[in-house]
C-alpha positions as CSV (number, residue, x, y, z in Angstrom):
1,M,-13.7,-5.5,-14.7
2,A,-17.0,-6.7,-13.9
3,T,-17.5,-8.2,-10.4
4,G,-20.7,-10.5,-11.1
5,R,-18.2,-13.3,-9.6
6,N,-16.1,-13.2,-6.5
7,T,-13.2,-11.2,-8.0
8,G,-10.5,-10.2,-5.8
9,F,-8.2,-7.1,-6.2
10,T,-5.2,-5.6,-4.5
11,V,-4.7,-2.0,-3.3
12,W,-0.9,-1.4,-2.9
13,L,-0.1,1.6,-0.6
14,T,3.3,2.7,-1.1
15,G,5.3,5.8,0.5
16,L,7.8,6.8,3.0
17,S,7.7,5.6,6.7
18,G,5.2,7.9,8.4
19,A,3.4,8.9,5.2
20,G,0.0,7.4,6.5
21,K,-0.1,4.1,4.6
22,T,-1.2,2.1,7.6
23,T,-3.7,4.7,8.7
24,I,-5.3,4.8,5.2
25,G,-5.0,1.1,4.9
26,H,-7.0,0.2,8.1
27,A,-9.6,2.8,7.2
28,L,-9.9,1.5,3.7
29,A,-10.1,-2.2,4.9
30,A,-12.8,-1.2,7.4
31,E,-15.0,0.5,4.6
32,L,-14.4,-2.5,2.4
33,E,-15.6,-5.0,5.0
34,R,-18.7,-2.7,5.6
35,R,-19.4,-3.1,2.0
36,G,-19.2,-6.9,2.3
37,A,-15.8,-7.7,1.0
38,H,-13.4,-10.3,2.5
39,V,-10.5,-8.1,3.3
40,E,-7.0,-9.1,4.2
41,M,-4.5,-6.4,5.3
42,L,-0.8,-6.9,4.8
43,D,1.2,-4.3,6.7
44,G,4.9,-4.2,5.7
45,D,6.0,-4.1,9.4
46,V,3.8,-7.1,10.4
47,V,4.8,-9.1,7.4
48,R,8.5,-8.4,7.9
49,T,8.2,-9.9,11.3
50,H,6.3,-13.2,10.1
51,L,7.2,-13.8,6.6
52,S,10.6,-12.0,6.0
53,K,12.1,-12.4,9.5
54,G,16.0,-12.3,9.0
55,L,16.0,-10.2,5.9
56,G,17.9,-6.9,6.3
57,F,17.6,-3.7,4.5
58,S,19.9,-4.1,1.5
59,R,18.2,-3.5,-2.0
60,E,18.1,-7.1,-2.4
61,D,16.4,-7.8,0.8
62,R,14.0,-5.1,0.5
63,D,13.1,-6.6,-3.0
64,T,12.7,-10.0,-1.7
65,N,10.5,-8.7,1.1
66,I,8.2,-6.8,-1.4
67,E,8.1,-9.7,-3.8
68,R,7.0,-12.0,-1.0
69,I,4.2,-9.6,0.1
70,G,3.4,-9.3,-3.7
71,W,3.2,-13.1,-4.1
72,V,0.9,-13.3,-1.0
73,A,-1.4,-10.6,-2.3
74,S,-1.5,-12.4,-5.7
75,R,-2.7,-15.6,-4.1
76,L,-5.3,-13.9,-1.9
77,T,-6.5,-11.9,-5.0
78,R,-6.8,-15.1,-7.0
79,H,-9.1,-16.5,-4.3
80,G,-11.5,-13.4,-4.2
81,A,-9.9,-11.4,-1.3
82,A,-9.9,-7.6,-1.2
83,V,-6.1,-7.2,-0.4
84,V,-4.9,-4.0,1.2
85,V,-1.1,-3.8,1.4
86,A,0.8,-1.0,3.3
87,A,4.5,-1.3,2.6
88,I,7.1,1.4,1.9
89,S,8.1,-0.7,-1.3
90,P,10.8,2.0,-2.3
91,Y,11.8,0.7,-5.7
92,D,9.6,1.4,-8.8
93,A,10.8,-1.8,-10.7
94,T,10.0,-4.0,-7.9
95,R,6.5,-2.4,-7.7
96,K,6.1,-3.0,-11.3
97,R,7.0,-6.7,-10.9
98,V,4.5,-7.1,-8.1
99,R,1.8,-5.2,-10.2
100,A,2.4,-7.8,-13.1
101,L,2.1,-10.7,-10.5
102,V,-1.1,-9.6,-9.0
103,S,-2.6,-8.5,-12.2
104,E,-2.7,-12.0,-13.5
105,H,-5.5,-12.6,-11.0
106,G,-7.3,-9.4,-10.7
107,P,-7.1,-5.6,-10.5
108,F,-4.1,-3.9,-8.9
109,V,-4.5,-0.2,-7.8
110,E,-1.3,1.5,-6.7
111,V,-1.7,4.4,-4.3
112,W,1.2,6.7,-3.5
113,V,0.9,7.9,-0.1
114,K,2.8,11.0,-0.6
115,A,4.3,13.2,2.1
116,P,7.7,14.9,2.3
117,V,10.4,13.5,4.3
118,E,10.3,16.5,6.7
119,E,6.7,15.9,7.4
120,C,7.2,12.2,8.0
121,A,10.0,12.9,10.3
122,R,7.8,15.3,12.3
123,R,5.1,12.5,12.6
124,D,7.6,9.9,13.6
125,V,6.7,8.7,17.1
126,K,9.6,6.0,17.3
127,G,12.3,8.5,16.5
128,L,13.8,6.6,13.6
129,Y,14.0,9.5,11.3
130,A,16.1,11.4,14.1
131,K,18.4,8.4,14.3
132,A,18.8,8.2,10.5
133,F,19.6,11.9,10.2
134,A,22.2,11.4,13.0
135,G,23.7,8.5,11.3
136,E,22.6,6.0,13.9
137,I,20.6,4.1,11.5
138,T,21.7,3.6,8.0
139,H,19.9,2.6,4.8
140,F,16.8,4.4,5.9
141,T,14.5,5.0,3.0
142,G,14.1,8.7,2.2
143,V,17.2,9.7,4.2
144,D,20.2,7.8,2.9
145,D,18.4,5.1,0.8
146,P,16.2,6.2,-2.1
147,Y,12.5,6.2,-2.5
148,E,11.5,6.3,-6.2
149,D,8.3,8.1,-6.7
150,P,5.7,6.0,-8.5
151,E,5.3,6.7,-12.3
152,D,2.1,5.1,-12.6
153,A,0.1,5.1,-9.5
154,E,-3.7,5.2,-10.0
155,V,-4.1,7.4,-7.0
156,V,-2.0,9.9,-5.2
157,A,-2.9,10.5,-1.7
158,D,-1.1,13.6,-0.4
159,T,-1.4,13.3,3.3
160,V,-0.2,16.9,4.0
161,A,-3.2,18.2,2.0
162,L,-5.7,15.5,2.4
163,T,-7.5,13.8,5.5
164,P,-7.2,10.1,5.8
165,E,-11.1,10.0,5.0
166,T,-10.5,12.0,1.9
167,S,-7.7,9.7,0.8
168,V,-9.8,6.6,1.4
169,A,-12.7,8.2,-0.7
170,L,-10.2,8.7,-3.7
171,V,-9.1,5.0,-3.3
172,L,-12.8,3.9,-3.2
173,A,-13.6,6.0,-6.2
174,E,-11.0,4.4,-8.3
175,L,-12.1,0.9,-7.2
176,E,-15.6,1.9,-8.1
177,R,-14.4,3.3,-11.5
178,I,-12.8,0.0,-12.5
179,G,-15.7,-2.0,-11.2
180,A,-13.7,-3.8,-8.3
181,V,-16.3,-2.6,-5.8
182,P,-19.9,-1.5,-6.3
183,D,-20.7,2.2,-6.0
184,A,-21.8,2.8,-2.5
185,T,-24.3,5.5,-3.4
186,P,-27.9,4.2,-3.3
187,A,-29.7,3.9,-6.6
188,A,-32.4,6.3,-7.4
189,C,-35.9,4.9,-7.0
């Protein structure tokens, strides 16, 4: 897609809690801002506090939360923002609905921030995985509630094998490939 006009886009970072979505999202947002984009970051935890307060963790409530984030992302994309979403978004069908909604207004790039549950549990500073493994928390994605691996993610950022900087570079390369952002390499004289 040509970007001669103010075309927005959405980068949707999906993965287990602790996989690295927020870390990659903030680094990506900073680089996009450095390149002159008007960036909006929608972090799943923050959005749940402000936009989806009162929702639980049933499949229906999770879908509602993700669809709300998707609707906001579609509006921002429509108005030319570079939207970076970091949300577990565990169900493939819901991610596909969000992709369709956002794609009406601009490019949608799904990034699977991939890490095994054991690694996510090792990184967990809040102790949520330990509580989920002990049965103190139920409906925890990746433990006793499913996470459906993306079938059509444009980018897979394996955070066990890749640094956050390399993951961001992969996302930027995809955004450059589809014409959502200009190539950062200077033109040859």
